[in-house]
ZABADREN-917257 format. One line per 2 residues: number of its first residue (from 1); for each residue x, y, z of C-alpha. Coordinates in pm, 1 decimal, padded with zeros to 6 digits, m for minus. Example, Ala and Ser with C-alpha at 12.3 -4.5 7.8 and 13.67 -1.06 7.14 Angstrom:
BEGIN
1> 01230.0 m00450.0 00780.0 ~ 01367.0 m00106.0 00714.0 .
This chain:
BEGIN
1> 07081.5 m21434.1 m10172.9 ~ 06718.5 m21426.8 m10056.4 .
3> 06528.0 m21116.7 m09948.8 ~ 06337.9 m21320.0 m09691.0 .
5> 06655.2 m21390.8 m09495.8 ~ 06766.4 m21030.0 m09515.6 .
7> 06424.7 m20909.5 m09397.4 ~ 06438.5 m21155.4 m09107.2 .
9> 06768.7 m21002.6 m08991.3 ~ 06623.0 m20653.3 m09031.7 .
11> 06314.6 m20751.1 m08831.8 ~ 06520.1 m20900.1 m08549.0 .
13> 06744.8 m20596.1 m08527.5 ~ 06451.2 m20352.8 m08527.3 .
15> 06276.3 m20551.9 m08255.2 ~ 06592.2 m20531.2 m08046.5 .
17> 06608.4 m20155.8 m08106.1 ~ 06246.1 m20097.2 m08003.6 .
19> 06295.6 m20307.0 m07690.1 ~ 06558.6 m20059.9 m07570.8 .
21> 06369.3 m19736.3 m07493.0 ~ 06682.2 m19575.3 m07345.6 .
23> 06862.4 m19617.0 m07676.4 ~ 06564.6 m19480.3 m07867.9 .
25> 06524.5 m19178.7 m07639.9 ~ 06896.1 m19095.6 m07636.8 .
27> 06913.3 m19106.1 m08016.5 ~ 06630.8 m18853.5 m08040.4 .
29> 06678.6 m18645.6 m07725.9 ~ 07055.6 m18603.0 m07740.0 .
31> 07064.1 m18368.6 m08044.1 ~ 06780.0 m18161.0 m07897.4 .
33> 06942.6 m18145.7 m07554.5 ~ 07273.6 m18050.4 m07709.6 .
35> 07104.1 m17768.6 m07898.2 ~ 06931.3 m17633.6 m07586.6 .
37> 07219.0 m17668.0 m07339.6 ~ 07493.1 m17544.3 m07569.4 .
39> 07270.5 m17268.1 m07703.2 ~ 07220.1 m17123.0 m07354.8 .
41> 07558.2 m17213.8 m07201.6 ~ 07764.2 m16971.2 m07411.1 .
43> 07752.7 m16595.4 m07445.1 ~ 07466.3 m16530.2 m07205.0 .
45> 07429.3 m16197.8 m07028.0 ~ 07623.1 m16218.4 m06702.8 .
47> 07421.1 m16129.1 m06392.7 ~ 07445.0 m16150.4 m06016.8 .
49> 07822.2 m16108.5 m05981.9 ~ 07915.8 m16054.1 m05617.5 .
51> 08144.5 m15758.5 m05554.1 ~ 08269.6 m15610.8 m05226.9 .
53> 08225.5 m15237.8 m05163.4 ~ 08455.7 m15077.7 m04905.5 .
55> 08352.5 m14719.1 m04828.8 ~ 08600.9 m14551.8 m04595.5 .
57> 08495.2 m14200.4 m04695.9 ~ 08132.0 m14220.5 m04578.4 .
59> 08023.4 m13880.5 m04708.8 ~ 07755.7 m13754.7 m04946.1 .
61> 07989.9 m13817.5 m05241.6 ~ 08048.3 m14181.4 m05151.1 .
63> 07678.7 m14222.1 m05073.4 ~ 07604.0 m14107.4 m05427.3 .
65> 07841.8 m14375.0 m05554.4 ~ 07666.6 m14642.8 m05346.9 .
67> 07329.1 m14532.1 m05483.0 ~ 07461.7 m14572.3 m05835.8 .
69> 07565.2 m14928.3 m05747.7 ~ 07217.5 m14994.7 m05613.5 .
71> 07074.4 m14872.5 m05944.0 ~ 07288.3 m15128.6 m06128.7 .
73> 07169.6 m15401.0 m05890.0 ~ 06806.1 m15305.4 m05943.2 .
75> 06838.8 m15241.7 m06317.3 ~ 07080.9 m15450.7 m06525.2 .
77> 07137.8 m15678.5 m06222.0 ~ 07496.8 m15731.6 m06327.7 .
79> 07629.3 m15703.8 m05973.5 ~ 07533.8 m15792.2 m05619.1 .
81> 07699.5 m15547.1 m05382.0 ~ 07815.5 m15657.7 m05038.0 .
83> 07944.9 m15392.8 m04797.7 ~ 08273.0 m15452.4 m04614.1 .
85> 08435.8 m15248.2 m04340.7 ~ 08799.0 m15314.9 m04432.6 .
87> 08993.4 m15368.6 m04751.1 ~ 09190.4 m15658.2 m04603.0 .
89> 08874.5 m15858.8 m04525.7 ~ 08740.5 m15791.6 m04873.9 .
91> 09063.4 m15905.5 m05041.2 ~ 09068.3 m16224.3 m04830.5 .
93> 08719.6 m16308.9 m04958.7 ~ 08825.4 m16206.5 m05308.8 .
95> 09114.2 m16453.0 m05303.5 ~ 08888.5 m16725.6 m05162.3 .
97> 08638.1 m16669.3 m05443.3 ~ 08344.8 m16543.9 m05234.1 .
99> 08341.6 m16215.4 m05429.3 ~ 08468.0 m16137.2 m05779.6 .
101> 08594.2 m15781.0 m05728.5 ~ 08652.2 m15513.4 m05465.0 .
103> 08556.9 m15148.0 m05507.4 ~ 08749.2 m14931.8 m05262.4 .
105> 08650.4 m14570.5 m05188.5 ~ 08943.6 m14418.6 m04994.0 .
107> 08901.2 m14190.7 m04696.1 ~ 09014.7 m13883.3 m04892.3 .
109> 08770.6 m13930.9 m05181.1 ~ 08534.1 m13643.1 m05090.2 .
111> 08822.1 m13406.8 m05005.8 ~ 08976.8 m13464.1 m05345.5 .
113> 08640.0 m13410.6 m05512.9 ~ 08599.8 m13074.0 m05337.2 .
115> 08956.2 m12976.2 m05429.3 ~ 08920.5 m13098.7 m05786.4 .
117> 09236.5 m13299.5 m05725.2 ~ 09179.8 m13622.5 m05922.7 .
119> 08967.9 m13825.9 m05677.2 ~ 09047.3 m14194.5 m05698.8 .
121> 08847.6 m14515.1 m05677.2 ~ 09030.9 m14847.8 m05663.4 .
123> 08889.1 m15146.5 m05850.1 ~ 09059.1 m15472.9 m05749.2 .
125> 08951.4 m15759.1 m05973.5 ~ 08980.5 m16135.7 m05977.1 .
127> 09105.7 m16163.9 m06333.7 ~ 09104.5 m16545.2 m06351.0 .
129> 08773.4 m16529.5 m06543.4 ~ 08802.7 m16288.1 m06835.3 .
131> 08429.6 m16306.7 m06913.5 ~ 08326.3 m16187.8 m06568.0 .
133> 08612.0 m15940.2 m06538.4 ~ 08533.7 m15763.4 m06864.0 .
135> 08164.1 m15735.1 m06774.5 ~ 08228.6 m15583.1 m06431.1 .
137> 08498.6 m15351.0 m06560.8 ~ 08267.8 m15223.0 m06833.9 .
139> 08000.9 m15142.7 m06573.5 ~ 08256.4 m14968.2 m06352.6 .
141> 08388.6 m14759.9 m06639.6 ~ 08035.7 m14657.0 m06736.5 .
143> 07960.6 m14564.8 m06374.7 ~ 08274.4 m14351.0 m06341.9 .
145> 08198.1 m14187.7 m06676.4 ~ 07853.7 m14084.8 m06548.2 .
147> 08010.0 m13940.9 m06232.3 ~ 08265.3 m13745.9 m06432.6 .
149> 07995.8 m13590.4 m06648.8 ~ 07856.5 m13430.9 m06332.8 .
151> 08201.1 m13325.4 m06208.3 ~ 08332.2 m13182.0 m06534.8 .
153> 08269.6 m12802.2 m06530.0 ~ 08321.8 m12777.4 m06906.3 .
155> 08078.5 m12966.5 m07126.0 ~ 08156.7 m13038.1 m07493.0 .
157> 08086.8 m12736.7 m07711.7 ~ 08086.7 m12492.7 m07420.4 .
159> 08280.7 m12170.2 m07472.1 ~ 08551.4 m12121.6 m07209.9 .
161> 08551.5 m11783.1 m07035.9 ~ 08797.6 m11879.2 m06758.6 .
163> 09131.7 m12058.1 m06779.6 ~ 09136.7 m12434.1 m06722.5 .
165> 09221.9 m12535.3 m06364.4 ~ 09559.5 m12688.6 m06303.0 .
167> 09409.9 m12978.4 m06106.5 ~ 09208.4 m13252.1 m06273.3 .
169> 08858.5 m13277.8 m06117.1 ~ 08766.1 m13606.7 m06286.3 .
171> 08745.6 m13934.5 m06094.8 ~ 09026.8 m14174.5 m06175.1 .
173> 08941.8 m14547.6 m06176.4 ~ 09252.6 m14738.4 m06075.6 .
175> 09231.6 m15100.6 m06187.7 ~ 09434.3 m15359.3 m05996.1 .
177> 09455.9 m15717.5 m06126.2 ~ 09496.7 m15961.0 m05838.6 .
179> 09670.9 m16229.2 m06047.3 ~ 09899.5 m16237.7 m06350.9 .
181> 09736.4 m16266.7 m06691.0 ~ 09539.4 m16591.6 m06725.1 .
183> 09545.0 m16755.9 m07068.0 ~ 09229.0 m16935.3 m07178.1 .
185> 09409.9 m17270.8 m07182.1 ~ 09460.3 m17234.3 m06806.3 .
187> 09092.2 m17150.7 m06768.2 ~ 08996.5 m17468.9 m06955.3 .
189> 09234.4 m17696.6 m06763.9 ~ 09000.8 m17752.4 m06467.5 .
191> 08719.3 m17869.5 m06692.6 ~ 08953.5 m18106.4 m06877.2 .
193> 09066.0 m18263.2 m06549.1 ~ 08706.8 m18311.6 m06434.2 .
195> 08621.0 m18458.1 m06775.2 ~ 08898.1 m18717.5 m06743.5 .
197> 08752.7 m18831.0 m06410.3 ~ 08405.8 m18845.2 m06565.7 .
199> 08524.9 m19059.5 m06856.6 ~ 08684.1 m19307.3 m06616.1 .
201> 08360.6 m19307.3 m06414.7 ~ 08158.3 m19372.8 m06728.2 .
203> 08382.1 m19658.5 m06842.1 ~ 08481.5 m19805.2 m06505.3 .
205> 08160.7 m19726.7 m06320.4 ~ 07903.1 m19768.4 m06594.2 .
207> 08007.3 m19983.6 m06887.0 ~ 08228.3 m20221.3 m06688.0 .
209> 07961.1 m20257.2 m06419.0 ~ 07698.2 m20361.4 m06675.0 .
211> 07937.8 m20596.1 m06855.7 ~ 08039.8 m20766.3 m06529.6 .
213> 07675.9 m20799.9 m06428.6 ~ 07587.2 m20964.1 m06761.7 .
215> 07870.2 m21216.9 m06710.1 ~ 07744.4 m21303.7 m06362.4 .
217> 08055.1 m21178.7 m06181.6 ~ 07852.5 m20992.6 m05920.7 .
219> 07651.8 m21302.0 m05838.2 ~ 07980.8 m21487.3 m05802.2 .
221> 08091.1 m21233.3 m05541.4 ~ 07762.0 m21258.3 m05355.8 .
223> 07775.7 m21638.0 m05308.0 ~ 08076.9 m21566.9 m05085.9 .
225> 08042.4 m21394.1 m04744.0 ~ 08067.5 m21056.2 m04923.3 .
227> 07752.1 m20845.9 m04873.3 ~ 07600.8 m20619.1 m05135.4 .
229> 07715.3 m20314.1 m04935.7 ~ 08073.9 m20439.6 m04941.7 .
231> 08043.2 m20517.3 m05311.5 ~ 07916.3 m20169.3 m05399.0 .
233> 08176.7 m19996.5 m05180.7 ~ 08455.6 m20209.2 m05325.2 .
235> 08354.5 m20133.1 m05682.4 ~ 08308.7 m19761.1 m05608.4 .
237> 08644.9 m19718.9 m05437.4 ~ 08816.2 m19922.3 m05708.7 .
239> 08669.0 m19691.0 m05972.2 ~ 08760.1 m19387.8 m05760.2 .
241> 09125.5 m19494.1 m05753.6 ~ 09120.1 m19516.9 m06133.1 .
243> 08961.4 m19172.6 m06153.1 ~ 09220.4 m19029.9 m05914.9 .
245> 09501.4 m19172.7 m06128.6 ~ 09351.4 m19026.9 m06448.4 .
247> 09284.7 m18688.2 m06287.1 ~ 09634.5 m18667.6 m06141.6 .
249> 09791.6 m18750.4 m06477.8 ~ 09589.8 m18484.4 m06662.5 .
251> 09658.8 m18232.0 m06384.6 ~ 10034.8 m18273.1 m06412.0 .
253> 10060.4 m18299.2 m06790.4 ~ 09796.4 m18031.8 m06853.1 .
255> 09948.1 m17804.6 m06590.0 ~ 10289.0 m17827.5 m06756.3 .
257> 10140.0 m17759.4 m07099.9 ~ 09931.8 m17464.4 m06975.8 .
259> 10222.4 m17323.9 m06773.5 ~ 10069.0 m17330.7 m06423.9 .
261> 10306.4 m17155.1 m06182.4 ~ 10435.2 m17344.5 m05877.5 .
263> 10265.8 m17663.4 m05987.0 ~ 10495.7 m17873.5 m05767.1 .
265> 10411.0 m17688.5 m05446.9 ~ 10355.4 m17981.6 m05204.8 .
267> 10070.5 m17809.0 m05018.5 ~ 09889.5 m17732.4 m05343.7 .
269> 09941.1 m18090.0 m05467.2 ~ 09801.2 m18221.0 m05140.5 .
271> 09484.5 m18013.6 m05179.0 ~ 09458.3 m18115.3 m05544.1 .
273> 09466.9 m18481.4 m05441.5 ~ 09185.8 m18418.2 m05193.1 .
275> 08973.2 m18250.2 m05460.8 ~ 09045.7 m18521.0 m05718.8 .
277> 08971.5 m18796.0 m05467.0 ~ 08635.2 m18653.0 m05360.6 .
279> 08548.1 m18579.4 m05723.5 ~ 08628.6 m18936.1 m05826.9 .
281> 08414.0 m19087.3 m05551.1 ~ 08125.7 m18852.8 m05640.5 .
283> 08143.8 m18930.4 m06013.7 ~ 08172.1 m19307.0 m05966.6 .
285> 07887.3 m19306.9 m05713.1 ~ 07672.6 m19112.1 m05957.8 .
287> 07741.3 m19364.7 m06233.5 ~ 07662.9 m19659.2 m06006.8 .
289> 07331.8 m19508.3 m05903.8 ~ 07236.4 m19460.1 m06268.1 .
291> 07338.1 m19813.8 m06366.9 ~ 07249.6 m20013.7 m06056.2 .
293> 06919.8 m20138.5 m06205.5 ~ 07028.9 m20139.1 m06571.4 .
295> 07099.4 m20467.4 m06749.3 ~ 07117.8 m20362.3 m07114.0 .
297> 07486.5 m20302.9 m07208.9 ~ 07375.9 m20052.8 m07474.5 .
299> 07231.3 m19808.7 m07219.1 ~ 07555.8 m19663.5 m07074.2 .
301> 07697.6 m19625.6 m07423.4 ~ 07377.9 m19458.6 m07542.4 .
303> 07353.7 m19200.9 m07263.8 ~ 07724.9 m19114.2 m07256.3 .
305> 07681.3 m18815.8 m07487.7 ~ 07369.1 m18697.3 m07304.7 .
307> 07544.2 m18701.0 m06967.1 ~ 07851.8 m18536.9 m07113.0 .
309> 07647.9 m18242.5 m07242.9 ~ 07419.3 m18220.7 m06940.8 .
311> 07698.6 m18224.3 m06681.8 ~ 08005.4 m18068.8 m06843.6 .
313> 07878.7 m17752.5 m07010.0 ~ 07656.5 m17622.7 m06723.0 .
315> 07946.4 m17660.2 m06477.5 ~ 08116.7 m17332.0 m06562.6 .
317> 08414.2 m17509.2 m06717.3 ~ 08389.5 m17307.0 m07039.0 .
319> 08166.1 m17009.9 m06957.9 ~ 08075.9 m16861.3 m06615.9 .
321> 07762.6 m16983.4 m06443.5 ~ 07652.6 m16620.6 m06395.0 .
323> 07578.5 m16606.8 m06767.8 ~ 07327.6 m16895.3 m06761.9 .
325> 06948.9 m16861.9 m06758.1 ~ 06774.4 m16956.6 m06434.2 .
327> 06683.4 m17312.9 m06535.5 ~ 07041.6 m17387.6 m06642.8 .
329> 07176.4 m17244.8 m06317.9 ~ 06960.7 m17492.8 m06126.1 .
331> 07121.6 m17774.6 m06322.9 ~ 07464.2 m17638.6 m06231.3 .
333> 07369.3 m17631.6 m05861.2 ~ 07304.0 m18008.4 m05854.4 .
335> 07583.8 m18094.1 m06096.0 ~ 07893.3 m18246.0 m05925.7 .
337> 08100.8 m18113.5 m06214.4 ~ 08031.1 m17757.8 m06094.8 .
339> 08196.2 m17803.3 m05756.7 ~ 08487.8 m18002.6 m05895.4 .
341> 08559.9 m17734.9 m06157.1 ~ 08526.8 m17452.4 m05902.1 .
343> 08767.7 m17618.6 m05657.6 ~ 09021.5 m17698.8 m05929.9 .
345> 09011.1 m17341.6 m06060.4 ~ 09059.6 m17208.2 m05708.6 .
347> 09374.3 m17418.9 m05665.2 ~ 09523.3 m17404.3 m06015.5 .
349> 09450.6 m17041.8 m06104.6 ~ 09451.5 m16870.7 m05764.0 .
351> 09620.3 m17118.3 m05527.1 ~ 09368.8 m17022.0 m05258.9 .
353> 09445.3 m17310.5 m05028.2 ~ 09180.7 m17481.1 m04817.4 .
355> 08972.9 m17164.2 m04767.3 ~ 08870.4 m17162.2 m05131.7 .
357> 08778.1 m17531.1 m05165.2 ~ 08633.8 m17651.5 m04833.6 .
359> 08271.1 m17584.1 m04933.7 ~ 08317.7 m17775.4 m05260.8 .
361> 08473.4 m18071.2 m05076.9 ~ 08187.0 m18078.9 m04825.9 .
363> 07926.2 m18072.1 m05102.7 ~ 08099.2 m18344.4 m05306.1 .
365> 08143.7 m18559.3 m04995.0 ~ 07778.3 m18522.8 m04896.6 .
367> 07678.7 m18590.8 m05257.4 ~ 07884.0 m18913.3 m05251.3 .
369> 07741.0 m19036.2 m04921.6 ~ 07383.2 m18993.0 m05042.0 .
371> 07455.6 m19164.0 m05374.0 ~ 07632.4 m19459.8 m05211.5 .
373> 07338.8 m19513.1 m04974.3 ~ 07093.2 m19499.8 m05266.2 .
375> 07309.5 m19735.4 m05474.7 ~ 07310.7 m19995.1 m05197.8 .
377> 06935.8 m19954.0 m05146.8 ~ 06853.8 m19997.0 m05517.8 .
379> 07097.8 m20280.2 m05585.5 ~ 06910.0 m20599.6 m05666.2 .
381> 07037.4 m20952.8 m05709.6 ~ 06957.6 m21123.7 m06038.7 .
383> 06893.4 m21466.1 m05887.8 .
């Protein structure tokens, strides 16, 4: 055994390492990125939740309630209030996911306040996200508590000189949950399905693409009448079929494990296939764009963990986007994971139908078209 030979092997391996800047950067940046993203992606203060306010009383009492909502919007900024004229329209948007809750002030609210006859406010919540639901409900309970302090004629410690009234003058907050109780495993299912598609995209669209390129398979295709556009489209749609198969498998098995109701509804399955198909094309296209100019087979393996952290956790798969800081929200806006997870949650947890997923499908489709065009433009022959 000679040290000179060992040092020669060490020198060669270190030279190879330093010639791969992507590998060097990922080994140093990944732990830091994981710290930053995960540190801000969990437990943040939830802000900007859209709620619908339906005021059918339209009196000074209900106006006071609206002003209190405006104070929450201007102060803690927990909620964004949107006024609706009818409860039915508000509930339609609630089911479609455009708002997270509905506050309904009935037409007899002021009359009951004047009579001291338990005035009621209805709070209809989308309880598929326990983090958001608990935050809004806490704000609503605090708001009603403040109102009741002004309505209660007997403050703590006050000596009563008249008998208590038979009617209860305090406002009653009636909470209505739109859906049955949602276990956290059901909440996580959408993210797991999207992750399965991403893994197939990483392996089939990234690693396999680089390995085939290094073996000269792509050049073999291109000496035939096949054009580079046809080659890219063929590889993307092949990877998308694999992603669709993986996503469908996880959807069915995971749905059975989590106990998703009416999983075999043919209409729901049809919409799920549309979402999984568009998600697969978007993920594969994204991988191809990243790898279209890469030749080093170590690069896709090196950046796998970075992409996993950067795409999965800001998507709202584990914690709502409303709890992210501004810079992390911007990442979620351009993250295809975000729209895949939102559409899957809309179908699996709420069964909204097409009204709850059409915007996500349009965004993912547009995302895919742009990425395919860029992939074809950046593709370069090796010879």
